[in-house]
C-alpha positions in Angstrom: 11.3 -9.5 25.5 11.9 -11.1 22.1 13.4 -8.7 19.5 11.4 -7.7 16.4 13.1 -8.0 13.0 11.5 -6.2 10.0 12.4 -6.9 6.5 11.1 -4.8 3.6 12.2 -3.7 0.2 13.2 -0.2 1.5 14.3 0.9 5.1 13.4 4.0 7.1 16.9 4.2 8.1 18.0 7.6 9.8 21.0 9.4 8.7 21.9 6.9 6.1 21.9 6.4 2.4 18.4 5.5 1.0 16.6 6.9 4.0 14.1 8.7 1.9 12.7 5.4 0.5 10.2 4.6 3.4 8.1 7.6 4.4 4.9 8.3 6.2 2.7 6.7 9.0 3.6 3.1 8.4 7.4 3.8 8.7 6.6 5.6 11.9 4.5 2.8 13.3 7.1 0.1 12.6 9.8 2.4 13.9 7.8 2.6 17.2 7.4 -1.2 17.5 11.2 -1.5 16.8 12.1 0.9 19.6 9.7 -0.4 22.1 11.0 -4.0 21.6 14.6 -3.3 20.5 14.9 -4.5 17.0 16.4 -4.6 13.5 15.1 -3.3 10.2 16.8 -4.9 7.1 16.4 -4.1 3.3 17.6 -2.5 0.2 19.5 0.9 0.7 18.0 2.3 -2.5 21.5 2.6 -3.7 23.1 1.1 -6.8 26.6 -0.5 -6.8 28.4 -2.4 -9.6 29.7 -5.1 -7.1 27.5 -4.7 -4.0 28.8 -6.1 -0.8 26.9 -8.7 1.3 28.1 -6.9 4.5 25.2 -4.7 5.4 25.7 -0.9 6.3 24.5 -0.7 9.9 23.1 2.4 11.8 21.8 2.2 15.4 19.6 4.9 16.9 17.3 5.0 19.8 17.6 1.2 20.4 16.8 0.2 16.9 19.2 -1.0 14.2 19.0 -0.5 10.6 20.8 -2.8 8.2 20.9 -2.0 4.3 22.6 -3.5 1.3 23.1 -2.1 -2.2 21.9 -3.8 -5.4 23.6 -4.1 -8.6 22.0 -2.5 -11.9 21.2 -6.0 -13.1 19.6 -6.9 -9.8 17.4 -3.8 -9.9 16.4 -4.4 -13.5 15.4 -8.1 -12.8 14.2 -8.0 -9.2 12.7 -4.6 -8.7 11.7 -3.0 -12.1 11.3 -6.6 -13.6 9.6 -9.2 -11.6 8.2 -7.1 -8.7 6.8 -4.2 -10.6 6.4 -5.5 -14.1 5.0 -9.0 -13.2 3.6 -9.2 -9.8 2.3 -5.5 -9.4 0.2 -5.6 -12.5 -1.0 -9.2 -12.0 -2.0 -8.6 -8.4 -3.9 -5.4 -9.5 -5.9 -7.4 -12.1 -3.9 -6.0 -15.1 -3.1 -9.2 -16.9 -2.6 -7.2 -20.0 0.3 -5.3 -18.5 2.0 -8.2 -16.8 5.3 -9.2 -18.3 6.4 -12.8 -17.8 10.3 -13.1 -18.4 12.1 -16.2 -17.1 15.3 -14.1 -16.3 13.4 -11.6 -14.3 11.8 -14.4 -12.1 15.2 -15.9 -11.6 16.7 -12.5 -10.6 13.8 -11.9 -8.2 14.5 -15.1 -6.3 18.2 -14.7 -6.5 17.9 -11.2 -4.7 15.8 -12.8 -2.0 18.5 -15.4 -1.6 21.1 -12.9 -1.2 19.1 -10.8 1.2 18.7 -14.0 3.3 22.3 -14.5 3.2 22.9 -11.0 4.5 20.5 -10.9 7.2 21.1 -14.5 8.5 24.2 -13.6 10.6 22.3 -10.9 12.3 19.3 -13.0 13.5 18.9 -14.6 16.9 17.2 -17.7 18.0 14.2 -15.9 19.5 13.7 -13.0 17.1 10.2 -12.5 15.8 10.5 -11.7 12.1 8.1 -9.6 10.1 8.5 -9.5 6.3 6.5 -7.0 4.2 5.2 -6.9 0.7 5.3 -8.6 -2.6 9.1 -8.0 -3.1 10.0 -10.5 -0.4 7.4 -13.1 -0.8 10.1 -16.0 -0.9 12.1 -14.7 2.1 10.3 -16.9 4.7 11.1 -19.9 2.7 14.6 -18.8 2.2 15.1 -18.4 6.0 13.5 -21.8 6.7 16.0 -23.4 4.5 18.7 -21.9 6.3 17.6 -23.6 9.4 15.7 -20.7 11.2 12.8 -21.9 13.3 11.7 -18.4 14.4 8.1 -17.0 14.2 8.0 -15.4 10.8 5.2 -13.5 9.5 4.3 -11.8 6.3 2.0 -8.9 5.4 0.9 -8.1 1.7 0.2 -4.4 1.2 -1.4 -5.0 -2.1 -4.3 -7.0 -3.3 -4.2 -10.8 -3.8 -5.5 -11.7 -7.2 -8.4 -14.3 -7.9 -7.2 -17.9 -8.7 -8.2 -17.6 -12.3 -5.6 -14.7 -12.7 -2.9 -16.0 -10.5 -2.7 -19.3 -12.4 -1.6 -17.2 -15.5 1.8 -16.7 -13.7 4.4 -19.2 -14.5 5.5 -21.1 -11.5 2.5 -19.8 -9.4 2.5 -22.8 -7.2 6.1 -22.2 -6.3 5.4 -18.5 -5.2 2.4 -19.6 -3.0 4.3 -22.5 -1.4 6.9 -20.0 -0.5 4.2 -17.9 1.4 3.1 -21.2 3.3 6.5 -21.2 4.8 5.4 -18.4 6.9 3.6 -18.8 10.3 1.1 -15.9 9.7 0.2 -14.3 6.3 -1.8 -11.1 6.5 -4.0 -9.5 4.0 -5.7 -6.0 4.0 -9.2 -7.3 3.4 -11.4 -10.2 3.5 -11.6 -10.4 -0.2 -7.9 -10.8 -0.7 -7.9 -13.5 2.1 -10.7 -15.4 0.4 -8.9 -15.4 -2.8 -5.8 -16.8 -1.2 -7.6 -19.5 0.6 -9.4 -20.4 -2.5 -6.2 -20.8 -4.4 -4.7 -22.9 -1.6 -7.7 -25.2 -1.5 -8.3 -25.6 -5.3 -4.7 -25.5 -6.7 -2.7 -27.1 -3.8 -5.3 -29.3 -2.2 -4.4 -27.7 1.3 -6.8 -28.0 4.2 -8.4 -24.6 4.8 -10.1 -23.8 8.1 -12.3 -20.8 7.2 -13.0 -19.9 10.8 -9.6 -20.5 12.3 -7.7 -19.3 9.2 -5.4 -22.3 9.4 -4.0 -23.6 6.1 -2.4 -27.0 6.5 -0.3 -28.7 3.9 2.8 -30.9 4.1 2.7 -31.0 7.9 3.0 -27.3 8.2 0.3 -24.9 9.4 0.2 -21.3 8.3 -2.5 -19.0 9.7 -4.1 -16.5 7.1 -6.1 -13.6 8.3 -7.4 -10.2 7.3 -5.7 -7.3 9.2 -7.1 -4.0 7.7 -4.2 -1.4 8.0 -5.0 2.1 9.3 -3.6 5.5 9.4 -1.4 6.9 12.2 -4.5 8.8 13.5 -3.1 10.8 16.4 -0.1 12.0 14.3 -2.2 12.9 11.4 -4.9 14.7 13.3 -2.0 16.8 15.1 -0.9 18.0 11.7 -4.1 19.9 11.3 -3.0 22.2 14.0 0.1 23.2 12.2 0.6 26.4 10.5 1.4 24.5 7.1 -2.0 22.7 7.2 -3.9 25.9 7.9 -2.1 28.0 5.3 -2.7 25.3 2.6 -6.3 25.1 3.4 -6.7 28.8 3.3 -4.7 29.2 0.1 -7.0 26.5 -1.5 -10.2 28.1 -0.3 -9.2 31.6 -1.6 -8.2 30.3 -5.0 -11.5 28.3 -5.7 -13.7 31.4 -5.8 -16.4 29.9 -3.7 -16.5 26.8 -6.0 -16.8 23.5 -4.3 -13.4 21.8 -4.4 -13.1 18.1 -5.1 -9.7 16.3 -4.6 -7.9 13.3 -5.6 -4.4 12.3 -4.3 -2.7 9.3 -5.9 0.7 8.2 -7.0 0.9 8.2 -10.7 0.1 4.6 -11.2 -2.4 2.7 -13.5 -4.0 0.9 -10.5 -5.3 4.2 -9.4 -7.8 4.6 -12.2 -6.8 8.2 -13.0 -7.6 8.3 -16.7 -11.0 6.6 -15.9 -11.5 9.2 -13.1 -11.1 12.0 -15.6 -13.5 10.3 -18.0 -16.1 10.4 -15.3 -15.4 14.1 -14.5 -15.6 14.8 -18.2 -19.0 13.1 -18.3 -20.2 15.2 -15.4 -19.3 18.5 -17.0 -20.8 17.1 -20.3 -24.1 16.6 -18.6 -23.8 19.7 -16.3 -21.8 22.3 -18.3 -23.1 25.1 -15.9 -21.4 23.4 -13.0 -18.0 24.6 -14.2 -18.9 27.7 -12.1 -19.6 25.6 -9.1 -16.9 22.7 -9.1 -13.2 22.5 -9.4 -11.3 19.2 -9.4 -7.9 19.1 -7.9 -5.7 16.1 -8.9 -2.4 15.5 -6.9 -0.4 13.0 -8.7 3.3 12.6 -7.9 5.3 10.5 -10.2 6.4 6.9 -9.5 8.6 4.4 -11.2 9.4 6.7 -14.0 11.8 4.3 -15.7 9.1 1.8 -16.5 7.3 2.4 -19.7 3.7 1.7 -18.6 4.1 4.6 -15.9 5.4 7.1 -18.7 2.2 6.1 -20.7 -0.1 6.7 -17.9 1.4 10.3 -17.2 0.9 11.1 -21.0 -2.7 9.9 -21.0 -3.6 11.8 -17.8 -2.1 15.1 -19.1 -4.0 14.6 -22.3 -7.4 14.0 -20.7 -6.9 16.9 -18.2 -6.1 19.2 -21.1 -9.0 18.1 -23.1 -11.4 18.8 -20.2 -9.9 22.1 -19.6 -10.0 23.0 -23.2 -13.7 22.1 -23.6 -14.9 23.8 -20.4 -12.6 26.4 -19.2 -13.8 30.1 -18.8 -11.5 33.1 -19.2 -11.0 33.3 -15.5 -11.2 29.6 -14.4 -10.4 26.1 -15.2 -12.4 22.9 -14.1 -9.3 20.7 -13.5 -6.0 21.5 -11.8 -3.5 18.8 -12.5 -0.4 18.9 -10.0 2.4 16.4 -10.9 4.1 16.6 -7.6 3.7 15.6 -4.0 2.6 17.4 -0.9 3.8 17.1 2.6 1.5 15.3 5.1 0.5 18.5 6.8 -0.2 20.2 3.3 -2.4 17.1 2.5 -4.3 17.6 5.7 -5.1 21.1 4.8 -6.0 20.4 1.2 -8.4 17.5 2.5 -10.0 19.9 5.0 -10.6 22.5 2.2 -12.3 20.1 -0.2 -15.9 19.1 0.2 -15.5 16.0 -2.0 -12.9 13.4 -1.9 -12.6 11.3 -5.1 -10.9 8.0 -4.5 -11.5 5.7 -7.4 -8.8 3.1 -7.8 -9.3 0.1 -10.2 -7.9 -2.0 -7.5 -6.1 -1.2 -4.2 -4.9 -3.1 -1.2 -6.4 -0.6 1.2 -6.1 3.0 0.1 -5.1 5.1 3.1 -5.8 8.3 1.3 -9.6 7.6 1.7 -9.1 7.3 5.5 -7.0 10.4 5.7 -9.6 12.4 3.9 -12.2 11.2 6.4 -9.9 12.0 9.4 -9.2 15.6 8.0 -12.9 16.7 7.7 -14.5 19.3 9.8 -17.0 17.6 12.2 -19.4 20.5 11.8 -19.2 20.6 8.0 -17.6 17.3 6.8 -17.2 16.6 3.0 -18.4 13.6 1.1 -16.1 10.7 0.2 -16.6 9.0 -3.2 -14.9 5.6 -3.0 -14.2 2.8 -5.4 -15.9 -0.5 -4.4 -12.6 -2.1 -5.6 -10.4 -0.4 -2.9 -9.9 -2.5 0.3 -11.1 0.4 2.3 -14.6 -0.1 0.9 -15.1 -3.0 3.4 -14.8 -0.6 6.2 -15.9 2.8 4.9 -19.4 1.5 3.8 -21.1 4.9 4.4 -19.0 6.5 1.5 -20.6 6.8 -1.9 -19.3 3.7 -3.4 -18.8 3.6 -7.1 -17.6 1.5 -10.1 -14.5 3.2 -11.2 -14.7 1.7 -14.7 -18.1 3.6 -15.3 -18.0 7.2 -16.2 -21.7 7.3 -15.7 -21.5 6.0 -12.1 -18.7 8.5 -11.2 -20.5 11.5 -12.8 -23.8 10.5 -11.1 -22.1 10.3 -7.6 -20.4 13.6 -8.1 -23.8 15.2 -8.7 -25.2 13.4 -5.5 -22.2 14.6 -3.4 -22.6 18.3 -4.6 -26.3 18.2 -3.6 -26.0 16.2 -0.3 -27.5 18.1 2.6 -25.4 18.7 5.8 -27.5 16.2 7.9 -26.7 13.4 5.6 -23.0 14.4 5.4 -22.7 14.3 9.0 -24.5 10.9 9.2 -22.3 9.4 6.7 -19.0 10.9 8.1 -19.3 10.1 11.8 -19.2 6.3 11.6 -16.5 6.4 9.1 -14.4 8.7 11.4 -14.9 6.3 14.3 -13.7 3.5 12.2 -10.6 5.5 11.1 -9.9 6.6 14.7 -10.2 3.1 16.3 -8.8 0.9 13.6 -5.6 2.8 13.4 -2.1 1.9 12.5 -1.1 1.3 16.1 -3.9 -1.2 16.4 -3.0 -2.9 13.2 0.7 -3.3 14.4 -0.2 -4.7 17.7 -3.0 -7.0 16.3 -0.6 -8.5 13.7 2.3 -9.1 16.1 0.2 -10.5 18.8 -1.1 -13.0 16.3 2.4 -13.9 15.1 3.6 -14.4 18.7 0.7 -16.5 19.7 0.5 -18.9 16.8 4.0 -19.2 15.5 6.1 -22.2 15.3 7.5 -23.2 18.6 11.1 -22.0 18.9 13.5 -24.6 19.6 17.1 -23.0 19.7 18.8 -26.4 20.0 17.2 -27.3 16.5 18.4 -24.1 14.7 21.6 -24.5 12.6 24.2 -21.7 12.8 22.9 -18.5 11.3 23.7 -18.5 7.5 23.7 -22.3 7.2 21.8 -23.5 4.1 21.1 -27.0 5.5 17.7 -27.9 6.7 17.0 -28.4 10.4 
């Protein structure tokens, strides 16, 4: 059996520095794939060193190997905080106004990818299947090809792919996309992101695009681009509902709401999640229905992220201000309409909170998939399910078509759908929830992992060990 090699910005390494960087169902699914095949997971340790070594720190457990390297403060500033999260992240989430275009951070981004390629090359075998993850490591496939590796190499993007008209605002955009075309398989979370990528390749590069086959041909190389909708670790998440932690959380929330309907939002503190716009919609709802303050309470769970980046500091300040304004205008002496929680919950606590809340409000301005929407659906009581209000601009909207889909930019639309959700009869709630639950159950994380790897193994570049240069070589094969 061929070995699986996973490369990502952070590594779910057990008992090692930086092990907290990759958490949740995705890490568990990838760990399962590694252990079943025997494999390697490589990436940044999450640690800083003034003069980081190119010799990875290695931990082996249960048949899987974890290899991590440190980054220098300058590398973190340019590669991670700079190009990845201040250029690519806002641009790929349609926030051209927040994207920063700095030549030095672009150079630093490519330099870290080159160093990662140097560090991992001695560890690669001729028949390894390599799976690279997310926007931090877009150039990695090309870097490995230039070092002579002919392995099957795939890439999956966990965030949206922008429309061509936005991507072309990125300096050297063609260089970035050509690096993606060094992979054998490129995966996207939704058909919309796939269509945008194919449109760019045809219009800007003149590539031959097979819409049915997904094949993109240019310069004698064929890359298969497809949509692989990611799912949740369904069995694991459902199992959390049986824990005391989940049940206690649900009970505490229910007892504290005083028979009011609880509506919940769970998001990282990020401008792509549409949190200020969400609160504008809630404010509009209470403005139109002030009496409903006795019937509805909104709970926003928003743990902080990337606190060193100025735009994230700003979004927190705006969110706190808007939540305070709503509570100032509509609170009663014994209740408040908005509970803002600036910390995270465990997965079991989230299950309990989702089960107790009869409305799930998931309104990102742009999201690759949004697994919170799927977790909310999975956690519902089949006999009394809640209502999912979902942004039409989340990748999950392609699959969860029975949700109340809204325009997150419109306070009126959000307010109107909150009112609809509050009044929705049980029969309609069940009719909407059942097909969404079946989708979440069957299109789960295990299916996603297997489907992508099957595609990569079946259509990758034929492996020719005799053509591969010695690992770490920078010459072409």
